Structure formats: C-alpha cells, structure tokens
FITILO-813656 format. One record per residue (C-alpha): x negated, y, z; residue number from 1. Coordinates in nm, 3 decimals. Layout:
N
c1,c2,c3,i
X,Y,Z,NUM
...
This chain:
345
c1,c2,c3,i
-0.797,1.963,1.239,1
-0.439,1.842,1.218,2
-0.387,1.545,0.944,3
-0.134,1.694,0.648,4
0.221,1.600,0.714,5
0.447,1.443,0.424,6
0.531,1.738,0.226,7
0.957,1.800,0.206,8
0.997,1.815,-0.190,9
0.792,1.613,-0.478,10
0.464,1.665,-0.312,11
0.109,1.610,-0.451,12
-0.006,1.404,-0.125,13
-0.347,1.611,-0.046,14
-0.508,1.264,0.011,15
-0.390,1.184,-0.415,16
-0.606,1.561,-0.464,17
-0.905,1.406,-0.273,18
-0.892,1.069,-0.494,19
-0.831,1.253,-0.831,20
-1.137,1.482,-0.726,21
-1.351,1.181,-0.636,22
-1.233,1.047,-0.992,23
-1.365,1.372,-1.159,24
-1.660,1.332,-0.973,25
-1.755,0.992,-1.069,26
-1.655,1.092,-1.464,27
-1.902,1.406,-1.443,28
-2.176,1.250,-1.227,29
-2.153,0.855,-1.237,30
-2.419,0.708,-1.031,31
-2.632,0.471,-1.235,32
-2.941,0.239,-1.211,33
-3.103,0.182,-0.832,34
-2.845,0.470,-0.752,35
-2.559,0.243,-0.843,36
-2.689,-0.028,-0.610,37
-2.715,0.174,-0.296,38
-2.365,0.342,-0.378,39
-2.210,-0.012,-0.403,40
-2.409,-0.116,-0.105,41
-2.241,0.166,0.112,42
-1.917,0.098,-0.021,43
-1.922,-0.269,0.063,44
-2.013,-0.154,0.373,45
-1.722,0.074,0.396,46
-1.457,-0.173,0.280,47
-1.591,-0.419,0.596,48
-1.546,-0.127,0.846,49
-1.220,-0.047,0.720,50
-1.101,-0.414,0.767,51
-1.254,-0.453,1.092,52
-1.067,-0.108,1.199,53
-0.750,-0.272,1.060,54
-0.820,-0.589,1.289,55
-0.923,-0.406,1.576,56
-0.599,-0.173,1.557,57
-0.335,-0.420,1.493,58
-0.154,-0.555,1.830,59
-0.119,-0.951,1.784,60
0.124,-0.938,2.076,61
0.358,-0.668,1.895,62
0.321,-0.856,1.566,63
0.443,-1.147,1.770,64
0.695,-1.006,1.914,65
0.824,-0.892,1.621,66
0.876,-1.250,1.476,67
1.239,-1.274,1.637,68
1.344,-1.058,1.254,69
1.201,-1.331,1.059,70
1.505,-1.324,0.790,71
1.351,-0.893,0.761,72
1.038,-1.005,0.729,73
1.066,-1.290,0.484,74
1.270,-1.035,0.290,75
1.008,-0.826,0.260,76
0.773,-1.078,0.175,77
0.998,-1.195,-0.109,78
1.030,-0.832,-0.244,79
0.638,-0.784,-0.238,80
0.512,-1.137,-0.328,81
0.762,-1.278,-0.546,82
1.008,-1.050,-0.701,83
0.714,-0.789,-0.742,84
0.519,-1.023,-0.952,85
0.817,-1.154,-1.152,86
0.840,-0.806,-1.284,87
0.498,-0.735,-1.349,88
0.482,-1.065,-1.549,89
0.810,-0.928,-1.732,90
0.587,-0.628,-1.845,91
0.378,-0.818,-2.051,92
0.618,-0.799,-2.295,93
0.517,-0.442,-2.342,94
0.207,-0.547,-2.480,95
0.072,-0.447,-2.752,96
0.377,-0.205,-2.794,97
0.361,0.045,-2.501,98
0.061,-0.144,-2.272,99
-0.304,-0.243,-2.349,100
-0.429,-0.585,-2.214,101
-0.616,-0.396,-1.941,102
-0.360,-0.172,-1.842,103
-0.115,-0.471,-1.806,104
-0.389,-0.638,-1.574,105
-0.385,-0.344,-1.365,106
-0.017,-0.304,-1.361,107
0.029,-0.681,-1.276,108
-0.222,-0.634,-1.004,109
-0.028,-0.360,-0.855,110
0.231,-0.578,-0.789,111
0.030,-0.858,-0.616,112
-0.054,-0.601,-0.332,113
0.085,-0.598,-0.018,114
0.301,-0.328,0.093,115
0.214,-0.002,0.322,116
0.205,0.048,0.695,117
0.187,0.430,0.780,118
0.377,0.566,0.504,119
0.645,0.280,0.511,120
0.667,0.383,0.918,121
0.692,0.722,0.825,122
0.967,0.708,0.605,123
1.145,0.484,0.786,124
1.154,0.711,1.103,125
1.280,0.999,0.895,126
1.563,0.818,0.757,127
1.679,0.656,1.066,128
1.586,0.298,1.053,129
1.435,0.047,1.220,130
1.068,0.159,1.272,131
0.933,-0.126,1.455,132
1.105,-0.370,1.236,133
0.876,-0.157,0.990,134
0.555,-0.161,1.156,135
0.580,-0.560,1.169,136
0.688,-0.576,0.840,137
0.395,-0.353,0.738,138
0.164,-0.509,0.923,139
0.251,-0.892,0.823,140
0.253,-0.808,0.459,141
-0.134,-0.672,0.478,142
-0.203,-1.007,0.679,143
-0.016,-1.212,0.436,144
-0.152,-1.042,0.141,145
-0.529,-1.070,0.216,146
-0.456,-1.409,0.157,147
-0.183,-1.440,-0.087,148
-0.281,-1.143,-0.299,149
-0.633,-1.280,-0.424,150
-0.447,-1.670,-0.460,151
-0.174,-1.512,-0.667,152
-0.455,-1.333,-0.871,153
-0.648,-1.647,-0.973,154
-0.266,-1.803,-1.049,155
-0.120,-1.476,-1.255,156
-0.438,-1.254,-1.394,157
-0.644,-1.306,-1.711,158
-0.990,-1.433,-1.650,159
-1.106,-1.214,-1.878,160
-0.975,-0.883,-1.735,161
-1.129,-0.996,-1.391,162
-0.948,-1.216,-1.217,163
-1.031,-1.478,-0.926,164
-1.326,-1.704,-0.893,165
-1.547,-1.906,-0.648,166
-1.737,-1.596,-0.623,167
-1.502,-1.332,-0.532,168
-1.325,-1.523,-0.297,169
-1.664,-1.562,-0.097,170
-1.670,-1.194,-0.114,171
-1.300,-1.129,-0.004,172
-1.394,-1.355,0.285,173
-1.703,-1.196,0.390,174
-1.611,-0.840,0.329,175
-1.202,-0.879,0.394,176
-1.165,-1.153,0.627,177
-1.405,-1.203,0.838,178
-1.460,-0.832,0.931,179
-1.070,-0.844,0.990,180
-1.087,-1.167,1.225,181
-1.363,-1.004,1.402,182
-1.190,-0.673,1.506,183
-0.858,-0.893,1.631,184
-1.146,-1.082,1.824,185
-1.324,-0.748,1.967,186
-0.955,-0.575,1.975,187
-0.935,-0.633,2.389,188
-1.259,-0.431,2.387,189
-1.237,-0.181,2.146,190
-0.861,-0.156,2.060,191
-0.809,0.114,2.374,192
-1.099,0.339,2.251,193
-0.996,0.318,1.877,194
-0.627,0.390,1.977,195
-0.705,0.722,2.141,196
-0.940,0.820,1.855,197
-0.687,0.696,1.570,198
-0.710,1.091,1.438,199
-1.037,1.076,1.359,200
-1.037,0.716,1.247,201
-0.743,0.792,1.020,202
-1.037,0.977,0.810,203
-1.288,0.696,0.813,204
-1.037,0.500,0.656,205
-0.974,0.751,0.395,206
-1.342,0.850,0.350,207
-1.411,0.455,0.292,208
-1.169,0.435,0.010,209
-1.274,0.746,-0.165,210
-1.629,0.580,-0.155,211
-1.500,0.255,-0.309,212
-1.326,0.487,-0.564,213
-1.660,0.662,-0.673,214
-1.810,0.345,-0.716,215
-1.534,0.159,-0.908,216
-1.495,0.465,-1.154,217
-1.888,0.511,-1.178,218
-1.919,0.172,-1.289,219
-1.615,0.217,-1.543,220
-1.806,0.487,-1.717,221
-2.097,0.337,-1.716,222
-1.939,0.038,-1.884,223
-1.690,0.230,-2.114,224
-1.410,0.140,-2.030,225
-1.205,0.495,-2.038,226
-1.248,0.511,-2.422,227
-0.951,0.214,-2.406,228
-0.680,0.452,-2.259,229
-0.535,0.718,-2.466,230
-0.265,0.945,-2.312,231
0.034,0.852,-2.487,232
-0.068,0.479,-2.313,233
-0.105,0.690,-2.005,234
0.238,0.820,-2.059,235
0.389,0.473,-2.120,236
0.220,0.337,-1.820,237
0.394,0.631,-1.620,238
0.711,0.519,-1.739,239
0.717,0.155,-1.675,240
0.583,0.232,-1.308,241
0.868,0.469,-1.292,242
1.153,0.178,-1.364,243
0.936,-0.073,-1.165,244
0.958,0.194,-0.841,245
1.352,0.256,-0.935,246
1.415,-0.117,-0.962,247
1.269,-0.206,-0.634,248
1.455,0.062,-0.467,249
1.775,-0.020,-0.590,250
1.718,-0.421,-0.482,251
1.566,-0.348,-0.172,252
1.921,-0.117,-0.081,253
2.196,-0.260,-0.265,254
2.062,-0.655,-0.226,255
2.002,-0.599,0.140,256
2.350,-0.498,0.186,257
2.471,-0.831,0.009,258
2.246,-1.026,0.235,259
2.434,-0.856,0.557,260
2.208,-0.664,0.695,261
2.246,-0.358,0.914,262
2.176,0.024,0.754,263
1.881,0.060,1.018,264
1.739,-0.283,0.889,265
1.807,-0.195,0.542,266
1.605,0.126,0.553,267
1.287,-0.068,0.671,268
1.369,-0.291,0.414,269
1.348,-0.089,0.148,270
1.073,0.138,0.274,271
0.821,-0.172,0.331,272
0.972,-0.414,0.021,273
0.947,-0.124,-0.234,274
0.598,0.004,-0.204,275
0.210,-0.074,-0.239,276
-0.085,-0.037,-0.032,277
-0.364,0.177,-0.191,278
-0.602,0.164,0.119,279
-0.578,-0.283,0.084,280
-0.531,-0.260,-0.287,281
-0.852,-0.054,-0.395,282
-1.107,-0.266,-0.231,283
-0.983,-0.617,-0.316,284
-0.995,-0.497,-0.695,285
-1.333,-0.384,-0.646,286
-1.407,-0.711,-0.582,287
-1.210,-0.940,-0.814,288
-1.276,-0.677,-1.103,289
-1.618,-0.573,-1.081,290
-1.706,-0.325,-1.323,291
-1.387,-0.291,-1.477,292
-1.231,-0.198,-1.155,293
-1.201,0.170,-1.243,294
-0.939,0.120,-1.487,295
-0.757,-0.177,-1.309,296
-0.666,0.066,-1.002,297
-0.562,0.337,-1.196,298
-0.213,0.166,-1.235,299
-0.199,0.146,-0.857,300
-0.323,0.490,-0.791,301
-0.053,0.677,-1.041,302
0.211,0.465,-0.840,303
0.119,0.523,-0.500,304
0.128,0.887,-0.588,305
0.503,0.836,-0.745,306
0.592,0.589,-0.443,307
0.517,0.887,-0.176,308
0.699,1.153,-0.409,309
1.018,0.943,-0.487,310
1.051,0.785,-0.108,311
1.006,1.137,0.043,312
1.309,1.256,-0.118,313
1.511,0.940,-0.053,314
1.405,0.966,0.285,315
1.579,1.256,0.309,316
1.881,1.155,0.175,317
1.894,0.848,0.388,318
1.847,1.048,0.724,319
2.215,1.246,0.596,320
2.378,0.953,0.581,321
2.704,0.937,0.871,322
2.665,0.867,1.195,323
2.920,0.598,1.191,324
2.679,0.390,0.987,325
2.461,0.362,1.316,326
2.553,0.090,1.551,327
2.784,0.187,1.837,328
2.540,0.135,2.125,329
2.291,0.349,1.933,330
2.570,0.584,1.837,331
2.662,0.627,2.215,332
2.308,0.709,2.334,333
2.321,0.992,2.050,334
2.653,1.102,2.147,335
2.490,1.124,2.523,336
2.203,1.295,2.435,337
2.362,1.611,2.246,338
2.649,1.623,2.525,339
2.532,1.563,2.869,340
2.762,1.506,3.127,341
2.779,1.780,3.392,342
2.604,1.770,3.712,343
2.806,1.557,3.979,344
2.937,1.652,4.284,345
C-alpha cells in the first residue's frame, strides 16, 4: 500500500483526516477510569518506541557531515527557537481580546516545538533547493528540541497551564531522551533493518501519534476543558496562526537573501525554519500539560495542516524559478542532461 503523496493544490492531508477522526472518536467515546490508565500506559510506550525509532534511523555520520553548513543550521535554529518564541510571546497581547489564556499557552507551545524533517525535505526537493541541508537542518532541530523545548517551556509557559516541573523533566528524559539515545547506540545493528522497512515504520510512527492524540483528548473530555473554546475564539486562533506562518515564510525567504545565502540554501531555510513538528510536539505536550494536553495541542494541529497547505503552493511556485538562479555548475549539469552530446566517433 503506497503512502499518500503531497497533494497538488490546497490539500487536506490524509493523516490530518486521521487525526481529526481520532479527536472525534475521543470526543464521542472518551476512555475513563481504569481504561484511561491503560490507554495512557499504551500511549507512553508508543512515544518511547517513536523516539527509539528516531534515534535508530538518524545517521550520526550524516548529521556530523552536515556541520559544514553551520551558518545555515544556526539560521534555522534561530528561526525555530528564537524568532518563533518571540512572536508567540508577542501574541500574548491578544489575550483576552482575541485569544483565551489556554489558547495562547497552546500557541506559545507551538512556537517552542522543533522543525519537521520529512515535509521539509519533501518541499525543499519540490522547490529545487538544498535537500541535504534540509535533512541535516531538520534533524538538528529535532535533536536540539528534545532538550531545548522543555527548557523554553520552563522559562516561558505559565506553570498554571501545565508547563514544566522536575517531574516533567524526569518524564521527558525517560520517555523521550533515553529511548532516542538507545536507538543511536543500537543503530549499527538495527539501522539497516529499519531503513529497509521505512514505509512500514512510517505507519508505526503515525499510529503512535494517533494513540497519543486519543489519550490527550480523552483526558480533556474527562476534565471538561472543551467548554473553554468557542467558535469565534477558534476562528481568531486560525487567523493569528495564518499571520504567524506568513511572517515566518517572508522572513526566512527575504531575510536569508540579506544574509547572503544562495537560492538553494534559502529554499531549505524557508521550509525548515517556518514549520513545526507535530510528531515531536504531541508527545511533549502530553508530558508537559497532562490533562490539559488536548487543548494545548489544538493550535499545533491547526498549524500543521495550515503549513502543509501553504507550503505545498509555495514549493511549486519556487520550482518555477528561472534556471539562471541555479549555480553555474548545477545549471551545466542540467543542460547536459537535457541536451546530451552526440555519441563520439
């Protein structure tokens, strides 16, 4: 069975449909009592498995080789963990006029999450950008985010909205960091096996996230947090997130030009520096927010679908850029492929 491709025009990602279906299932049939304890245990195990697979599949050699693009990686990290959080803090001025405090906490958490890997690579490839740089940038962002996202949450999130504690630090180490490090240690023995079964393991990844979503939203239903969200507030949140995404796309494209990056690097920075990882953010939210995780991850889920829809259009527009924007050696290879020399005598 083939995994769904990125749609061509304003898509509704099939995985987002699955997420919405999981939310609906949790709303109609939330798990309670002992069943909730079992569901939380299964979700915890799924998260540990998810981060073990991340560690086992990430090539340490390739990541270290990508360090030569240090300016590019620092720029992506600055966009992800400096500019995004600053914009999230600025959105606090919209409380209580447009956003409620819980929604702003979720929006701020969204701004602290690391960048994506898979979609950054896909969009960079479509737009004829620097794909190896996108791979390394997304991987570095995920690695740094395992440590930096909880620390930023400790500094910026209100403790009353979930936030950070010594208990949450221990949970992050046990559920996220240790499985990831174990995967790195065992990679020489299991890495090849996982790479050969990449497609099957992709469904394992996504299935794990669905379990986390169901547990989080079931807990939210049990706690009655959904009474805090009205349709006007939800609409205001979507407008704020649209502005946030637009600002990041503009800054990562035009700002990097001022910094002297070439077109291919600018493409990689734009797609790696403007997006947020649902796969990493959801498990962290479950650890940091507890019963309030359902409401806290709502901004992240909405932003995830929005970034896929918008970046699908942007990537295809970037793919139409003139060939003259490509470096001379790349253009020469392109011409050689399109107009091969006649076979010699």
